[in-house]
N, CA, C and O atoms as CSV, one atom per row, in Angstrom:
chain,resi,resn,atom,element,x,y,z
A,1,MET,N,N,0.839,-1.134,0.001
A,1,MET,CA,C,0.006,-0.027,-0.010
A,1,MET,C,C,0.879,1.205,0.037
A,1,MET,O,O,1.663,1.387,0.969
A,2,LYS,N,N,0.744,2.052,-0.970
A,2,LYS,CA,C,1.615,3.212,-1.140
A,2,LYS,C,C,1.363,4.326,-0.136
A,2,LYS,O,O,2.284,4.786,0.539
A,3,GLU,N,N,0.146,4.746,-0.044
A,3,GLU,CA,C,-0.193,5.811,0.918
A,3,GLU,C,C,-1.363,5.366,1.844
A,3,GLU,O,O,-2.505,5.768,1.627
A,4,PRO,N,N,-1.079,4.558,2.845
A,4,PRO,CA,C,-2.225,4.102,3.689
A,4,PRO,C,C,-2.843,5.219,4.509
A,4,PRO,O,O,-2.119,5.964,5.170
A,5,ILE,N,N,-4.102,5.349,4.485
A,5,ILE,CA,C,-4.854,6.335,5.300
A,5,ILE,C,C,-5.871,5.611,6.144
A,5,ILE,O,O,-6.535,4.690,5.668
A,6,ILE,N,N,-5.998,6.001,7.349
A,6,ILE,CA,C,-7.000,5.383,8.245
A,6,ILE,C,C,-8.400,5.840,7.802
A,6,ILE,O,O,-8.680,7.038,7.752
A,7,VAL,N,N,-9.253,4.897,7.489
A,7,VAL,CA,C,-10.600,5.199,7.062
A,7,VAL,C,C,-11.609,5.027,8.213
A,7,VAL,O,O,-12.650,5.683,8.236
A,8,ARG,N,N,-11.279,4.119,9.186
A,8,ARG,CA,C,-12.053,3.807,10.354
A,8,ARG,C,C,-11.200,3.273,11.471
A,8,ARG,O,O,-10.182,2.624,11.229
A,9,SER,N,N,-11.593,3.533,12.660
A,9,SER,CA,C,-10.983,2.909,13.800
A,9,SER,C,C,-12.013,2.105,14.612
A,9,SER,O,O,-13.164,2.516,14.761
A,10,PHE,N,N,-11.565,0.933,15.139
A,10,PHE,CA,C,-12.480,0.072,15.861
A,10,PHE,C,C,-11.873,-0.297,17.215
A,10,PHE,O,O,-10.675,-0.109,17.430
A,11,THR,N,N,-12.702,-0.825,18.133
A,11,THR,CA,C,-12.244,-1.248,19.340
A,11,THR,C,C,-12.152,-2.796,19.379
A,11,THR,O,O,-11.500,-3.365,20.254
A,12,GLU,N,N,-12.801,-3.440,18.440
A,12,GLU,CA,C,-12.811,-4.928,18.346
A,12,GLU,C,C,-12.194,-5.319,17.009
A,12,GLU,O,O,-12.574,-4.782,15.969
A,13,ARG,N,N,-11.242,-6.253,17.031
A,13,ARG,CA,C,-10.601,-6.673,15.782
A,13,ARG,C,C,-11.609,-7.321,14.840
A,13,ARG,O,O,-11.525,-7.146,13.624
A,14,THR,N,N,-12.566,-8.072,15.396
A,14,THR,CA,C,-13.519,-8.759,14.582
A,14,THR,C,C,-14.324,-7.748,13.737
A,14,THR,O,O,-14.550,-8.000,12.553
A,15,GLU,N,N,-14.741,-6.665,14.287
A,15,GLU,CA,C,-15.421,-5.602,13.504
A,15,GLU,C,C,-14.526,-5.017,12.433
A,15,GLU,O,O,-15.013,-4.693,11.350
A,16,ALA,N,N,-13.284,-4.875,12.681
A,16,ALA,CA,C,-12.337,-4.344,11.721
A,16,ALA,C,C,-12.175,-5.335,10.577
A,16,ALA,O,O,-12.113,-4.949,9.409
A,17,GLU,N,N,-12.107,-6.638,10.932
A,17,GLU,CA,C,-11.946,-7.674,9.922
A,17,GLU,C,C,-13.205,-7.746,9.011
A,17,GLU,O,O,-13.065,-7.925,7.801
A,18,ILE,N,N,-14.388,-7.613,9.557
A,18,ILE,CA,C,-15.598,-7.630,8.800
A,18,ILE,C,C,-15.579,-6.446,7.847
A,18,ILE,O,O,-15.897,-6.596,6.667
A,19,ALA,N,N,-15.205,-5.255,8.351
A,19,ALA,CA,C,-15.240,-4.049,7.475
A,19,ALA,C,C,-14.170,-4.198,6.388
A,19,ALA,O,O,-14.408,-3.830,5.238
A,20,ARG,N,N,-12.991,-4.734,6.738
A,20,ARG,CA,C,-11.946,-5.018,5.686
A,20,ARG,C,C,-12.453,-5.940,4.624
A,20,ARG,O,O,-12.261,-5.674,3.438
A,21,GLY,N,N,-13.114,-7.049,5.018
A,21,GLY,CA,C,-13.690,-7.958,3.990
A,21,GLY,C,C,-14.735,-7.297,3.145
A,21,GLY,O,O,-14.799,-7.531,1.938
A,22,PHE,N,N,-15.569,-6.462,3.763
A,22,PHE,CA,C,-16.581,-5.710,3.019
A,22,PHE,C,C,-15.993,-4.834,1.959
A,22,PHE,O,O,-16.432,-4.834,0.808
A,23,LEU,N,N,-14.966,-4.066,2.368
A,23,LEU,CA,C,-14.352,-3.147,1.375
A,23,LEU,C,C,-13.595,-3.942,0.263
A,23,LEU,O,O,-13.592,-3.528,-0.896
A,24,GLU,N,N,-12.978,-5.045,0.619
A,24,GLU,CA,C,-12.301,-5.805,-0.394
A,24,GLU,C,C,-13.312,-6.482,-1.342
A,24,GLU,O,O,-13.020,-6.663,-2.524
A,25,ALA,N,N,-14.456,-6.841,-0.848
A,25,ALA,CA,C,-15.556,-7.399,-1.743
A,25,ALA,C,C,-16.041,-6.288,-2.687
A,25,ALA,O,O,-16.585,-6.597,-3.748
A,26,GLU,N,N,-15.868,-5.037,-2.344
A,26,GLU,CA,C,-16.261,-3.937,-3.202
A,26,GLU,C,C,-15.124,-3.470,-4.077
A,26,GLU,O,O,-15.256,-2.477,-4.792
A,27,GLY,N,N,-13.992,-4.183,-4.029
A,27,GLY,CA,C,-12.840,-3.891,-4.860
A,27,GLY,C,C,-11.893,-2.850,-4.310
A,27,GLY,O,O,-11.102,-2.272,-5.055
A,28,ILE,N,N,-11.963,-2.608,-3.037
A,28,ILE,CA,C,-11.069,-1.661,-2.406
A,28,ILE,C,C,-10.078,-2.427,-1.476
A,28,ILE,O,O,-10.484,-2.974,-0.450
A,29,PRO,N,N,-8.777,-2.455,-1.854
A,29,PRO,CA,C,-7.783,-3.130,-1.010
A,29,PRO,C,C,-7.770,-2.414,0.335
A,29,PRO,O,O,-7.756,-1.185,0.394
A,30,ALA,N,N,-7.773,-3.207,1.433
A,30,ALA,CA,C,-7.743,-2.639,2.771
A,30,ALA,C,C,-6.858,-3.526,3.678
A,30,ALA,O,O,-6.637,-4.712,3.433
A,31,ALA,N,N,-6.385,-2.879,4.708
A,31,ALA,CA,C,-5.546,-3.595,5.634
A,31,ALA,C,C,-5.891,-3.140,7.089
A,31,ALA,O,O,-6.520,-2.105,7.307
A,32,ILE,N,N,-5.448,-3.962,8.053
A,32,ILE,CA,C,-5.632,-3.614,9.440
A,32,ILE,C,C,-4.358,-3.228,10.072
A,32,ILE,O,O,-3.403,-3.997,9.967
A,33,ALA,N,N,-4.241,-2.122,10.714
A,33,ALA,CA,C,-3.098,-1.682,11.453
A,33,ALA,C,C,-3.451,-1.641,12.969
A,33,ALA,O,O,-4.237,-0.805,13.413
A,34,ALA,N,N,-2.857,-2.551,13.726
A,34,ALA,CA,C,-3.222,-2.581,15.128
A,34,ALA,C,C,-2.031,-3.098,15.965
A,34,ALA,O,O,-1.243,-3.935,15.523
A,35,ASP,N,N,-1.945,-2.578,17.143
A,35,ASP,CA,C,-0.908,-3.052,18.099
A,35,ASP,C,C,-1.655,-3.974,19.129
A,35,ASP,O,O,-1.798,-3.638,20.305
A,36,ASP,N,N,-2.099,-5.098,18.639
A,36,ASP,CA,C,-2.868,-6.071,19.469
A,36,ASP,C,C,-2.284,-7.458,19.490
A,36,ASP,O,O,-3.008,-8.429,19.712
A,37,LEU,N,N,-0.998,-7.576,19.263
A,37,LEU,CA,C,-0.348,-8.866,19.303
A,37,LEU,C,C,-0.868,-9.788,18.219
A,37,LEU,O,O,-0.860,-11.006,18.396
A,38,GLY,N,N,-1.323,-9.237,17.099
A,38,GLY,CA,C,-1.885,-10.065,16.024
A,38,GLY,C,C,-3.120,-10.779,16.417
A,38,GLY,O,O,-3.408,-11.850,15.882
A,39,ALA,N,N,-3.897,-10.211,17.367
A,39,ALA,CA,C,-5.150,-10.844,17.860
A,39,ALA,C,C,-4.871,-12.082,18.675
A,39,ALA,O,O,-5.772,-12.894,18.887
A,40,GLU,N,N,-3.616,-12.252,19.151
A,40,GLU,CA,C,-3.288,-13.479,19.939
A,40,GLU,C,C,-4.030,-13.491,21.234
A,40,GLU,O,O,-4.523,-14.535,21.660
A,41,GLY,N,N,-4.123,-12.333,21.885
A,41,GLY,CA,C,-4.831,-12.241,23.154
A,41,GLY,C,C,-5.985,-11.351,23.074
A,41,GLY,O,O,-5.855,-10.195,22.673
A,42,PRO,N,N,-7.182,-11.865,23.458
A,42,PRO,CA,C,-8.362,-10.957,23.395
A,42,PRO,C,C,-8.203,-9.786,24.314
A,42,PRO,O,O,-7.676,-9.919,25.418
A,43,GLY,N,N,-8.662,-8.617,23.861
A,43,GLY,CA,C,-8.582,-7.419,24.667
A,43,GLY,C,C,-7.202,-6.856,24.885
A,43,GLY,O,O,-6.967,-6.096,25.825
A,44,MET,N,N,-6.292,-7.232,24.011
A,44,MET,CA,C,-4.874,-6.812,24.191
A,44,MET,C,C,-4.595,-5.421,23.645
A,44,MET,O,O,-3.440,-4.995,23.636
A,45,THR,N,N,-5.553,-4.743,23.216
A,45,THR,CA,C,-5.307,-3.437,22.605
A,45,THR,C,C,-5.127,-2.348,23.711
A,45,THR,O,O,-4.545,-1.299,23.436
A,46,PHE,N,N,-5.598,-2.579,24.902
A,46,PHE,CA,C,-5.456,-1.657,26.017
A,46,PHE,C,C,-5.806,-0.244,25.591
A,46,PHE,O,O,-5.054,0.698,25.838
A,47,GLY,N,N,-6.998,-0.104,24.925
A,47,GLY,CA,C,-7.490,1.164,24.600
A,47,GLY,C,C,-6.931,1.740,23.306
A,47,GLY,O,O,-7.305,2.844,22.908
A,48,LYS,N,N,-6.044,1.008,22.650
A,48,LYS,CA,C,-5.504,1.469,21.382
A,48,LYS,C,C,-6.421,1.091,20.286
A,48,LYS,O,O,-6.934,-0.028,20.284
A,49,PRO,N,N,-6.671,2.000,19.308
A,49,PRO,CA,C,-7.548,1.610,18.241
A,49,PRO,C,C,-7.072,0.616,17.278
A,49,PRO,O,O,-5.864,0.466,17.095
A,50,ILE,N,N,-7.932,-0.058,16.663
A,50,ILE,CA,C,-7.635,-1.015,15.622
A,50,ILE,C,C,-8.066,-0.263,14.340
A,50,ILE,O,O,-9.249,-0.020,14.105
A,51,ASN,N,N,-7.059,0.090,13.529
A,51,ASN,CA,C,-7.299,0.953,12.371
A,51,ASN,C,C,-7.461,0.187,11.077
A,51,ASN,O,O,-6.692,-0.723,10.766
A,52,LEU,N,N,-8.456,0.568,10.349
A,52,LEU,CA,C,-8.717,0.015,8.971
A,52,LEU,C,C,-8.123,1.090,8.054
A,52,LEU,O,O,-8.515,2.257,8.081
A,53,VAL,N,N,-7.160,0.642,7.242
A,53,VAL,CA,C,-6.498,1.598,6.309
A,53,VAL,C,C,-6.751,1.171,4.828
A,53,VAL,O,O,-6.883,-0.006,4.492
A,54,VAL,N,N,-6.802,2.159,4.035
A,54,VAL,CA,C,-6.934,2.023,2.554
A,54,VAL,C,C,-5.982,3.033,1.917
A,54,VAL,O,O,-5.482,3.942,2.579
A,55,GLU,N,N,-5.743,2.852,0.611
A,55,GLU,CA,C,-4.851,3.813,-0.103
A,55,GLU,C,C,-5.604,5.125,-0.156
A,55,GLU,O,O,-6.834,5.156,-0.177
A,56,ALA,N,N,-4.826,6.233,-0.177
A,56,ALA,CA,C,-5.342,7.566,-0.187
A,56,ALA,C,C,-6.391,7.787,-1.295
A,56,ALA,O,O,-7.370,8.512,-1.114
A,57,ALA,N,N,-6.156,7.150,-2.422
A,57,ALA,CA,C,-7.092,7.311,-3.521
A,57,ALA,C,C,-8.488,6.717,-3.312
A,57,ALA,O,O,-9.452,7.087,-3.982
A,58,ASP,N,N,-8.563,5.778,-2.354
A,58,ASP,CA,C,-9.816,5.066,-2.051
A,58,ASP,C,C,-10.540,5.535,-0.797
A,58,ASP,O,O,-11.605,5.012,-0.471
A,59,VAL,N,N,-9.990,6.498,-0.101
A,59,VAL,CA,C,-10.570,6.902,1.198
A,59,VAL,C,C,-11.947,7.376,1.107
A,59,VAL,O,O,-12.771,6.969,1.926
A,60,GLU,N,N,-12.287,8.232,0.151
A,60,GLU,CA,C,-13.637,8.815,0.034
A,60,GLU,C,C,-14.665,7.706,-0.256
A,60,GLU,O,O,-15.690,7.630,0.420
A,61,ARG,N,N,-14.407,6.868,-1.228
A,61,ARG,CA,C,-15.334,5.790,-1.618
A,61,ARG,C,C,-15.491,4.772,-0.404
A,61,ARG,O,O,-16.587,4.353,-0.033
A,62,ALA,N,N,-14.352,4.442,0.139
A,62,ALA,CA,C,-14.387,3.487,1.338
A,62,ALA,C,C,-15.261,4.083,2.470
A,62,ALA,O,O,-16.100,3.386,3.040
A,63,GLY,N,N,-15.059,5.335,2.775
A,63,GLY,CA,C,-15.842,5.928,3.800
A,63,GLY,C,C,-17.335,5.918,3.468
A,63,GLY,O,O,-18.158,5.608,4.329
A,64,GLU,N,N,-17.677,6.245,2.261
A,64,GLU,CA,C,-19.097,6.212,1.855
A,64,GLU,C,C,-19.665,4.841,1.984
A,64,GLU,O,O,-20.769,4.678,2.503
A,65,LEU,N,N,-18.928,3.816,1.518
A,65,LEU,CA,C,-19.435,2.431,1.635
A,65,LEU,C,C,-19.599,2.029,3.061
A,65,LEU,O,O,-20.590,1.376,3.390
A,66,LEU,N,N,-18.678,2.381,3.941
A,66,LEU,CA,C,-18.795,2.022,5.326
A,66,LEU,C,C,-19.952,2.767,5.989
A,66,LEU,O,O,-20.640,2.208,6.843
A,67,ASP,N,N,-20.170,4.019,5.601
A,67,ASP,CA,C,-21.248,4.731,6.123
A,67,ASP,C,C,-22.673,4.102,5.783
A,67,ASP,O,O,-23.625,4.163,6.561
A,68,GLN,N,N,-22.709,3.510,4.572
A,68,GLN,CA,C,-23.922,2.930,4.125
A,68,GLN,C,C,-24.150,1.502,4.642
A,68,GLN,O,O,-25.253,0.964,4.537
A,69,SER,N,N,-23.101,0.900,5.197
A,69,SER,CA,C,-23.220,-0.473,5.666
A,69,SER,C,C,-24.020,-0.527,6.967
A,69,SER,O,O,-24.223,0.496,7.621
A,70,VAL,N,N,-24.454,-1.682,7.323
A,70,VAL,CA,C,-25.245,-1.806,8.578
A,70,VAL,C,C,-24.274,-2.001,9.720
A,70,VAL,O,O,-23.337,-2.797,9.654
A,71,SER,N,N,-24.541,-1.227,10.792
A,71,SER,CA,C,-23.664,-1.335,11.956
A,71,SER,C,C,-24.012,-2.593,12.815
A,71,SER,O,O,-25.123,-3.118,12.743
A,72,PRO,N,N,-23.056,-3.038,13.599
A,72,PRO,CA,C,-23.337,-4.192,14.476
A,72,PRO,C,C,-24.549,-3.955,15.394
A,72,PRO,O,O,-25.343,-4.861,15.648
A,73,ASP,N,N,-24.664,-2.714,15.882
A,73,ASP,CA,C,-25.818,-2.411,16.744
A,73,ASP,C,C,-27.118,-2.586,16.052
A,73,ASP,O,O,-28.082,-3.067,16.647
A,74,GLU,N,N,-27.175,-2.195,14.760
A,74,GLU,CA,C,-28.408,-2.390,13.990
A,74,GLU,C,C,-28.681,-3.845,13.754
A,74,GLU,O,O,-29.846,-4.242,13.768
A,75,VAL,N,N,-27.656,-4.686,13.533
A,75,VAL,CA,C,-27.830,-6.093,13.358
A,75,VAL,C,C,-28.392,-6.680,14.717
A,75,VAL,O,O,-29.342,-7.463,14.715
A,76,ASP,N,N,-27.778,-6.276,15.850
A,76,ASP,CA,C,-28.287,-6.776,17.137
A,76,ASP,C,C,-29.737,-6.404,17.358
A,76,ASP,O,O,-30.522,-7.228,17.826
A,77,ALA,N,N,-30.112,-5.160,17.025
A,77,ALA,CA,C,-31.480,-4.741,17.251
A,77,ALA,C,C,-32.430,-5.519,16.352
A,77,ALA,O,O,-33.518,-5.899,16.782
A,78,ALA,N,N,-32.028,-5.760,15.103
A,78,ALA,CA,C,-32.930,-6.533,14.171
A,78,ALA,C,C,-33.056,-7.956,14.673
A,78,ALA,O,O,-34.144,-8.525,14.592
A,79,GLU,N,N,-32.002,-8.554,15.183
A,79,GLU,CA,C,-32.044,-9.927,15.691
A,79,GLU,C,C,-33.031,-9.992,16.957
A,79,GLU,O,O,-33.854,-10.899,17.085
A,80,LEU,N,N,-32.885,-9.032,17.807
A,80,LEU,CA,C,-33.776,-8.969,19.021
A,80,LEU,C,C,-35.232,-8.844,18.531
A,80,LEU,O,O,-36.119,-9.555,19.003
A,81,GLU,N,N,-35.448,-7.966,17.615
A,81,GLU,CA,C,-36.832,-7.705,17.124
A,81,GLU,C,C,-37.405,-8.959,16.481
A,81,GLU,O,O,-38.591,-9.240,16.656
A,82,SER,N,N,-36.603,-9.722,15.742
A,82,SER,CA,C,-37.112,-10.949,15.113
A,82,SER,C,C,-37.350,-12.060,16.123
A,82,SER,O,O,-38.041,-13.028,15.807
A,83,GLU,N,N,-36.821,-11.957,17.288
A,83,GLU,CA,C,-36.999,-12.977,18.295
A,83,GLU,C,C,-38.280,-12.727,19.148
A,83,GLU,O,O,-38.731,-13.606,19.882
A,84,GLN,N,N,-38.845,-11.502,19.024
A,84,GLN,CA,C,-40.031,-11.147,19.841
A,84,GLN,C,C,-41.252,-11.913,19.339
A,84,GLN,O,O,-41.497,-12.010,18.137
A,85,PRO,N,N,-42.000,-12.446,20.279
A,85,PRO,CA,C,-43.253,-13.145,19.919
A,85,PRO,C,C,-44.121,-12.254,19.074
A,85,PRO,O,O,-44.254,-11.049,19.289
A,86,GLY,N,N,-44.720,-12.936,18.071
A,86,GLY,CA,C,-45.714,-12.181,17.234
A,86,GLY,C,C,-44.998,-11.401,16.125
A,86,GLY,O,O,-45.651,-10.644,15.407
A,87,SER,N,N,-43.640,-11.562,15.956
A,87,SER,CA,C,-42.991,-10.883,14.875
A,87,SER,C,C,-43.063,-11.654,13.593
A,87,SER,O,O,-42.550,-11.200,12.570
């Protein structure tokens, strides 16, 4: 990656990996930059962000795609709603 730019920061590596996969499926090469021991130990970021980076030329499009994607909170809310009786 020539000019990596942080497009999003996460607290959970899993969320960052999902976002990376989403961008790559849309044709945008992405990488994760984190000081978390390569995800060897859960919670090892100690408050440090897990950054999703893309090339400078892709930042705007990547940001737009991530803004349009469904957040984990929205997925959780939809799952809870579908589990309600009478749904």
